[in-house]
N, C-alpha and C positions, 0 to 999 in steps of 0.2 A: 107433935115431932122432935125429939131430943134436938139438944144444939150439936151440930158437926161441922167441925173446924178444921181448915184443910190449911196447911202450910207450906207455900212453895209450890203450888199446881203448877205442874208442866204445861206448855200450851197444846192448844187444840190441833189435833192433824186432822182430823176428820169430821162426818158429821152422821144416825138409826132411828128405833121403834120403842116407847114405853112398855117396861116388864111390870109394871104397877098393876096389881088387881084393878078393875075398873078403867084403867088406863092403858091396857094393852095393845101396843100394834108391833111390839118386837118380840113377844113370844106366843107360844099357843094360848087363846083365849080360853075361858070357861065358854061352856055351852056345847051344843052336839059337835059329833065329828064332822070334819071337812070333808070334802071328797077324796075318795082313794089316791092318797100321793102315787109320784112317778116313783118307777121302782127306783131304791136306793141301790148304788153299787158300794162295793167294800172300801174302806178309807182307804187311801194309799199311804203306806208306809215310807214307800220312796219317792217323796214329794216331784223330783226329778223325771221320774220314768215317761217315758214316750206316750202320749194320749193316744187311747183304743182306738184302732184302725186307721193308723198313720205310721208310716215304715218310720225305724230310727234312722236318724241321721248323725252326724259327724259330732253336732252341738250336742246330742242328749247323752252321747259318749264321753264328751269331755270331762276332765276331773274337777271337783269343786276344789275351789282355794279355801284353804284354811282359813281365812280372814274373811270367808263371808259364811253365815248362818246356812248350815247344812239343808239343802233343797230351794234354797233362794237362787236367782240368778241375779246379773250385776243390777239391772234396772230395780228391781224389787228392794235389793241390798242398800240400794244408794236412798231409797226413802227412809230408813232406819236412822235415828238422830247419831251424829257423832258420839254424843255423851251416853250412848243408850249401853248397857252391858248386860240387861238382863231382855229377853225376847222369848214371849209364847207365838209358836207358829201352830196354827191350825190348818190343817191340809186336808182339802176333800180330793175324791177321784177326778170327778169331772164337774163341770159347771151347774150340772143338773143334781148331785150327788147331796143327800140330806144327813149323811153319815162322815164322819171326819176323824185324824188322829190328831192328838195334839201332843207336844213337846214343848218341855223349856227348856232354854238355854242360856248360857252364859258365857259372856266374854273374858278372858284371862287378860292379866295386864300385858302379855306379848303379843294380844291381839286377837288370837285364835278362838274361836267358838267351841264350846264344847255342852254336852246334852248334861243337864242337872235336873231332869224331872220328867217322868213318862217313859215310854208313850203311854197315852190314856185314850180309850175310845170315847167319841162325842156324837153327839147330834148338832145340827145346824137346821137351815129353815127347810119349809117342806118342799120347795120348787129349787133349792141350790144356791147358787153364787149369782151375784151381779154387780159390774162396776159403778152403776148409778142406781144406787138403793131409793125408793120411793115408799111412802106408808101405803102397807096393804098387798104388796106385791109378793110377798112370800118368799124373800130371797133375801139372805144373809150379806151385806156389802163387803166386797173385795176391799182389801188395803192394808195399812200401816196406822196402828192408832194408838194413843197413850192409853193406858192403864193406872189409874191411881185412887182410886176412892171404890169403898166397897160396904157392904150393910148387910142387913137379914133378920129374919123374924128372931133366929137363935141369937145365943149371946156370940160375941167376939171370940173363935177359935183359937185366937193368938196374932193374928194379923199385924203386919207393920204398917200397911195402910189404914187410914182413917177409916174406921169402921161404925156405920149408923145402925145400930140396933134398935127396930122401932116394929110395932105391930101392924104398920100397913104393909109390911111384905108379907101379904098374904094372899094366897089365891085357892080357889076351889073350882070345880068343874071338870070337864075331862078336855083332853087333846084330840089332837089328828085322829090318831086311832084308838081313840075311846078311853085312853090310859088314865087316871085320876092326875090331875096335877098338883093337888095338895101337896105341902112341901117343898115344891119348886124352888120357894125362893126364902129358904130357913138361909140361904148364905148366895150372895151375890157378888159379882165384880162389875162395876160398870166401865164399858168399853166408850171411850170420849170420842162417839159418833152422834155429831149434829145435839150435844150437851155441852154446858159450862163445866170445866174440870174445877174440882177443887168442893163440889158440893154433894151432897146424898144423892145416891144412885135414883131417889125418889123425885129428885127436882125435875120440873114440868117445863122450863125453859127450854125453848128450840131454837140454836141461832140463825138456822139456813130456814128456818119455817117449818110448820107442820107437815108440809105436803112430802118432807123429807125425812120424815120420821123420826124416833129417838126413842132412848131406852133398850138400845143393843147392850143386853149382858151377859155376864156369863154366868151362870144358875145352876142348882142342881137337877140335873136328867129325870126326866118324868118318863122315859122309856120311848120316847116317838119324836120327830121333827117338830120345829119352832116356828114362830111368826118370822124371826131375823135372828133372835138370839143363838149363842153356843152353849152347851151343855155338856157337864161332867156329873158321873158317879160321886154321890155325896162324898167319899171319902177321897178320892181326888180332888174334889175342888178344895175340900178343908185341908189338904197339904199344898194345894198350889197359892192358898189363902197365905200359908205362914211361910211361905217361899219368897212372896214377892217383897222386893227389898223397894221402898221409895228412892235411896239413894241410888239404886242402878238406873233410874228413870225407864221402867219397864215399858215395853208395848206389846201389843198384838200383831201378829201379821198373819193375815187368813185370806183364803181363798182357796181355789180349785190348784192342784199340783201343777198343770200346766203355765196358770198364770204365774205363781209363785216365781216358778223357773226363770220367767224372762229376764 
């Protein structure tokens, strides 16, 4: 494995499932398709929309503060570190959704947040989302996590994050819908969920223990839901890799719209 050096790694904010071939628990594994997934609802374009089946309240209608990231409520915003000026928001419609919408935001010097990338369509875990992820639950962890390390089977497309090109970023077989998985790890971004920041995404150490999963990545979409990862179309992921700036202390904020709006 090539040397992988990370300077000034940010603190770990959370803990996930390894997307490396043979060590997968975060992404759809090789092998036969799993049982038919629950019906995926459309990704929410407006994260603060009322939950289906619930009447809108005054809280739903309140205007968003320009000092908060669009779609985030005060509790979620409070988890974004003060020094962060770049946030990737991944929003599902409900806790059982396995499709999502991804938007990159940047904070201006006046403190206001502005959209700077996307919206991009995405997939997440087969069974949706969870605030208490465990290995094999087929749900993506809800939360706010640092993103600071990248890699892939293919050469660096121009990322400013540390990038580890390695042939171990390889996968074969089929996903939950019978779709081919080959090429899914051509480019990946590690989400700091139960991993040691500053290391290659291939690193296997799990600070919270193997039972809490690990290797939750943002990687190339293969046309279906994952075990825990978030996936973007290849060109969108390459655009994101080039846009992410380590100096902005980027984070990913992810979960169903009602949770993010809290």
